[in-house]
Every structure is written in C-alpha cells, then in structure tokens.
C-alpha positions in Angstrom: 102.7 125.1 111.9 106.1 123.5 112.2 103.9 122.4 116.4 100.7 121.9 114.7 102.0 119.4 112.0 103.5 117.5 114.6 100.6 117.3 117.0 98.6 116.3 113.4 101.4 113.7 113.4 101.1 112.8 116.9 97.2 111.9 116.1 97.2 110.1 113.3 99.8 107.4 114.6 99.5 107.3 118.1 101.3 108.3 121.0 102.8 105.4 121.4 105.1 105.9 118.8 108.9 107.5 118.2 108.7 110.1 115.3 112.6 109.7 113.8 113.9 112.1 111.6 114.4 111.0 107.5 117.9 112.1 107.1 118.9 109.7 110.4 121.7 108.2 109.7 120.4 105.0 110.7 118.1 104.9 107.2 120.4 104.6 104.0 119.0 107.2 101.0 120.7 106.9 97.5 123.4 109.2 97.7 123.1 111.3 94.3 119.7 111.6 94.2 118.0 112.7 97.4 119.0 116.2 99.0 119.2 115.7 102.8 118.2 118.5 104.6 120.9 118.9 108.0 118.5 121.6 109.3 114.6 120.1 109.1 115.5 116.7 109.3 113.5 116.2 105.7 114.8 114.0 102.1 113.7 115.2 98.8 113.8 113.6 95.7 112.6 113.8 91.9 114.2 110.8 90.4 112.4 107.0 89.7 114.1 104.9 91.1 115.3 107.0 94.2 115.5 104.5 97.3 115.9 103.8 100.7 116.7 101.0 103.2 116.4 100.2 107.2 116.4 97.7 109.1 113.8 98.3 112.6 112.3 96.2 115.6 108.9 97.0 116.5 105.6 95.5 115.2 104.7 98.6 112.4 106.4 101.6 110.7 105.6 104.8 108.3 106.6 107.4 107.0 105.7 111.2 107.0 105.2 113.3 104.0 105.3 116.9 103.4 102.0 118.4 101.3 101.7 118.0 98.1 102.7 121.3 96.1 100.3 120.7 93.5 96.5 118.9 94.1 97.5 116.1 92.1 98.9 112.2 91.5 101.8 112.8 90.8 104.3 109.6 91.7 103.9 105.9 93.3 106.0 105.3 96.0 106.5 101.1 96.5 108.0 98.9 99.2 108.9 95.7 101.1 108.8 95.0 104.1 111.1 91.8 104.8 111.5 91.4 101.6 108.0 90.1 100.8 106.0 91.1 97.9 105.6 94.8 96.9 103.3 97.4 98.2 102.6 100.9 96.1 100.6 103.9 97.6 100.1 107.0 94.7 101.2 110.6 96.4 99.7 112.2 97.6 98.6 109.8 100.4 95.6 110.2 102.8 97.0 112.6 105.0 100.1 113.3 103.9 100.8 109.3 105.8 101.5 106.2 105.0 101.3 102.8 107.4 104.0 100.7 105.7 103.5 97.8 108.2 101.7 96.6 111.5 101.3 94.3 113.7 104.6 92.6 112.9 106.5 90.0 115.5 108.3 92.1 117.9 110.4 90.0 118.8 112.4 89.9 115.3 114.3 92.0 113.1 112.7 93.5 109.9 113.6 95.6 107.2 112.1 98.4 105.1 112.8 98.6 101.4 111.1 102.0 99.6 111.4 103.4 96.6 109.9 105.8 93.7 108.5 103.4 91.2 107.5 106.5 89.0 106.7 110.0 89.3 104.5 112.3 86.8 105.9 114.6 84.2 105.1 118.1 85.9 107.7 120.2 86.8 110.2 118.5 88.6 112.8 121.2 88.8 112.0 124.6 89.8 108.0 123.5 90.9 105.6 124.1 92.2 105.4 120.4 90.7 106.9 116.9 92.1 107.9 116.6 95.2 109.1 113.5 97.2 110.0 114.9 100.6 110.0 112.0 103.1 110.1 113.9 106.2 110.3 111.6 109.3 109.7 108.0 110.1 107.5 106.6 112.7 108.2 102.9 114.4 107.2 101.8 118.0 108.3 103.9 121.2 110.2 100.5 122.3 111.5 100.0 119.3 114.8 101.3 117.1 116.4 101.2 113.7 119.4 99.9 112.5 121.2 100.4 109.8 121.1 98.0 107.2 124.1 96.4 105.2 124.8 97.9 102.2 126.3 96.4 98.2 130.6 97.4 98.7 130.0 100.4 95.5 128.3 103.7 94.9 127.4 104.1 91.4 125.1 107.2 89.9 123.9 106.1 86.6 123.0 109.0 84.2 120.0 108.4 81.7 116.9 109.2 80.0 113.6 107.7 79.9 114.7 104.6 79.1 116.3 104.6 82.3 113.1 105.9 84.2 111.5 103.0 82.8 109.0 104.5 80.7 107.4 101.8 78.8 108.4 98.7 80.5 104.9 97.9 80.9 103.5 99.1 77.8 102.0 102.6 79.2 102.7 105.9 80.4 100.6 105.1 83.8 102.6 101.0 85.0 106.4 102.9 84.4 108.7 101.4 86.9 112.6 102.6 87.2 112.9 99.7 89.3 112.5 97.2 86.4 115.2 98.8 84.2 119.0 97.9 82.9 120.3 100.0 85.6 118.9 98.1 88.8 120.3 94.7 86.6 123.9 96.0 86.5 123.4 97.5 90.0 124.4 93.8 91.7 127.0 93.0 89.0 128.5 95.9 90.0 127.8 95.1 93.8 126.4 99.1 94.1 124.4 100.8 95.5 122.7 102.8 92.4 121.4 106.3 92.4 119.3 106.6 88.7 119.5 110.3 87.9 117.2 109.2 85.0 114.7 112.0 83.1 112.5 111.9 80.5 113.6 113.3 77.4 117.0 114.7 78.2 120.2 114.9 76.6 123.8 115.9 76.5 121.9 119.2 74.8 118.5 119.0 75.2 116.3 119.5 78.6 113.7 117.0 78.9 110.4 116.5 81.0 109.1 118.6 83.9 111.7 121.3 83.2 114.7 119.7 83.7 117.8 121.0 81.5 120.0 119.3 79.4 122.5 117.3 81.2 125.7 119.5 80.3 126.8 123.5 80.1 129.8 125.1 80.3 128.2 127.4 83.2 127.3 124.8 85.4 124.7 126.3 86.4 121.1 124.6 87.9 119.0 125.9 85.3 120.8 124.5 82.1 123.4 122.1 83.6 121.6 119.4 85.5 124.8 117.0 86.3 125.3 118.6 89.1 122.3 119.4 90.2 119.4 117.5 92.2 116.7 119.9 91.5 117.1 123.9 90.9 117.4 124.6 94.5 120.2 121.8 95.4 123.6 120.9 94.1 124.2 117.0 93.9 127.0 116.9 96.8 130.5 114.7 95.7 132.2 115.2 98.5 132.1 111.3 98.9 132.6 110.2 95.0 130.6 107.1 93.4 132.5 104.1 92.3 131.1 104.8 88.8 129.9 106.9 87.1 127.7 105.6 84.3 126.2 108.3 81.3 124.0 106.4 78.1 122.9 109.9 76.9 122.6 110.7 73.3 119.3 109.1 72.0 117.2 112.4 72.9 119.9 114.7 70.6 119.5 112.4 68.0 115.9 112.2 68.2 116.0 116.0 67.8 118.6 116.0 65.2 120.6 118.1 67.3 124.0 119.0 65.5 126.3 115.9 66.6 129.4 118.9 66.6 127.4 119.9 69.3 126.7 116.9 71.1 130.3 116.0 71.2 131.5 119.1 72.7 128.8 118.3 75.5 130.1 115.0 75.9 133.4 115.9 76.0 133.0 118.7 78.6 131.1 116.1 80.8 134.1 113.8 80.9 136.0 116.6 81.4 134.3 117.8 84.6 133.3 114.6 85.9 137.4 114.0 85.8 137.9 117.3 87.8 135.4 116.7 90.1 135.8 113.2 90.9 139.7 112.1 90.0 139.5 108.4 90.9 136.0 107.2 90.1 135.7 104.9 86.9 133.9 106.6 84.3 131.7 104.6 81.5 130.7 106.7 78.7 127.9 103.8 77.0 126.7 105.2 73.2 122.7 104.4 73.9 121.3 101.3 73.3 119.8 102.2 69.9 123.2 104.2 68.7 122.0 107.5 68.8 124.6 109.7 68.3 127.2 107.0 68.5 129.8 108.9 65.8 129.1 112.1 68.5 130.5 110.1 71.1 132.8 108.3 70.1 134.6 111.1 69.0 134.3 113.1 72.3 135.9 110.1 73.6 138.5 109.6 71.5 139.4 113.6 72.0 138.8 113.5 75.8 141.4 110.6 75.9 143.9 112.4 73.2 143.8 115.1 76.6 144.0 112.7 79.5 145.1 109.7 79.0 142.3 108.5 81.4 142.6 104.7 82.0 139.6 105.0 84.6 137.6 106.2 81.4 136.0 103.6 79.3 133.9 103.7 76.6 130.9 100.7 75.9 129.6 100.3 72.5 127.2 97.3 72.5 126.7 97.5 68.7 123.9 95.7 67.2 123.1 94.0 70.6 122.2 96.6 72.8 120.3 98.4 69.6 118.2 95.5 68.2 114.5 96.7 67.8 115.5 100.3 69.1 116.2 102.3 66.6 113.1 104.4 65.6 109.9 105.0 66.7 107.6 102.4 65.5 106.3 99.0 67.3 108.8 96.4 67.9 109.2 93.0 69.4 111.9 94.4 72.2 110.0 97.7 72.2 106.5 98.8 72.6 107.4 102.1 70.4 110.7 101.3 69.0 112.9 102.8 71.5 111.6 102.4 75.1 112.2 98.5 75.6 110.2 96.3 77.3 111.3 95.0 81.1 112.7 91.9 80.2 114.3 93.6 77.2 115.9 96.0 79.5 116.8 94.0 82.4 118.5 92.1 79.0 120.5 95.4 78.4 121.9 95.5 82.4 123.1 92.2 82.2 125.5 93.4 78.5 126.4 96.4 80.0 127.7 94.2 83.3 129.5 91.8 80.8 130.9 94.4 78.8 132.1 96.7 82.7 132.8 94.2 84.7 136.4 93.6 82.8 137.6 97.0 83.6 137.3 96.7 86.6 139.8 95.8 89.5 141.4 92.3 89.9 140.5 92.5 93.4 136.8 93.3 92.5 136.6 89.9 90.4 138.0 88.0 92.7 135.1 88.7 95.6 
C-alpha cells in the first residue's frame, strides 16, 4: 500500500521532485497542537490555528495528505508564499495533493506559511472524522528546504469556539482561527503560538467533535483533554512552553454548571500544569464575557494559598473585555452576543497583551 501511494504521488508531481517527510526538522510545525510521527514521518492535527513555517529554494512546493476518513468537506487549509495574499483549499483535496506554488523564481529563497483556517465539527477526537494529516512535502529535485526564523518564545493557548474563530465573519463556514485574539497576542509576546481551541468545551464540559472537558483528575484521554492532542496521541511537554494561556469558563457558565465544580477543575488544572512544567509562566484568564468569574478567582486564590506561585497570574479584563459578549443576542461586538467579530477579537488580544506583558521578565521588556 505504501509503495502504491508513493508511486501515485510520483506520477502526480513528476519524477523531478524531492519528496520530504512532513516531520523533517527544517519544517517548523507548532509544537503543542501537531502530532509528529517518528516512524512514518507524517504530522497530524485537528486544531484550527495549527500552522507550519518553512523556507525553500526552487520553483515549486506541494504537500501530500492522507486520504480522508470520511467523504465530506472537513477543513480549510490556508497558505501564503513569500508573504503574498492568502490562498485556500478545502479538504479533502483532489488526489490528496495540493500544489502550493509553482513557477517561482529559482534563483531566490522563498517562504511558506501554512495554517488550518477552520475545521468542521465532525468527530475530531476519536475518529473516524477530522484528520488533517500531512504526509510529505515535494520540492524540485535540485532544491532544498531551509529552517525559518522563529520567534524567541513558545506559548500554548487553551480556549473554546472563540479561540477557534467561530463567528469572526458572521457565520460558521467563514470561521477563521487566524483572525482571533490569540494571533493578536502572540506577536506581543514574541511567541510561536500553539492554539488548542475546541468549540463548546469548558473546564467541566466536553466540546464539539466529541472532545472531552479540559481537565479531569484521572488524566485519561476520554475525560481530560489538556494533555492530549486526540484520543490517540498525548501532547508532549518534554520541552515546556514559555507561556500557558487559559481562558475557559464560558461554556461552563452557559451550561450553568455548579461553580464549585468549575472552581475545583480550574484548581486541578493549575496544580497539574505546574507539576508538569515547573518554570512556565501561567496566565489564567477570566473569559471575555466574565462567565464563571467568581469560580475562577476562587480557584486562583486557593492555588496561591497552596503554592505561592509568582509565575502564575490571574488576568481580569473586566468591563473592557466583556462589553457585548455576555449573553446570546446580536450586539455591535458579536454576531450572536458571545462570539466576537474579527476586529473585536483582535482588540481583545491587544487588551490581553497590555495585561500580560508587564508580568514578564524585565529582560523581555528591554528587547
């Protein structure tokens, strides 16, 4: 089967092409929302906002994807070549191959930035369902890949449909994780962003696509999502991110979960994150609409009584962040009163940056 697939790919891209596994070390993929397979060389994600950066020489570049698990439109990939206008392809792609660029200038170095723009709400956790699996990259046979220049820090952000970019342009089909607060915040922190956002998820409630709640004391993949990419793949914290960002609580509030349960889950998450990554900065965010605010404050205060942890910080935007985002019903800020428009989401990212940056090391502020 592997030989047949490789042969079909060669026929598709031509014999004068280099085929390079997607997990090649010169290809940067955001560390905490892609699974990189060491045996077969593929990378896989189900998270909108997951992205790839790589530089290359030659006139062309393309990607081969694994066949879809379901015969439906399930995601949109978006990319830019040499910082040019974005291009899009809905998945599944014809022949499971996308020619990202061709007829480029062979004498210059080029850049590729590729990200998952959105994904449908089919099963994204257990399968069959959403599986954005990139098998390999193809470039000209006399070309090469070059590692890109990266930001100095790494951050992982846990959120819900607001993080996914649901509603940023007014409807579900035009959802765009790239037009959200998270991608506005990341440059302010000089960080590469691993966005882990599942619609409808909360501390205690599961999300769309069969995703489990963010945290549960048993830590298993079917009930505690924060340390798992999917039910199959654990999230590696062998190298910890510089920053954890967590803004859950909206869906716990909308579903009227007992605040004590939410507080206990938020406290459990804080303790487990600190045990897993002892030196990371952790920013616990009260959701933009101020859902479960008292429960989250209680969790933070309880945690600090135990830990006295100066590297874990509570961020409250108050009325600056909640205007127009507190209940269902269209507002100026949100198509439905919950999910902010793209311009509002980016403003919220700027507000978060203004609150977070003063808590970072003076050496960072002097850069």
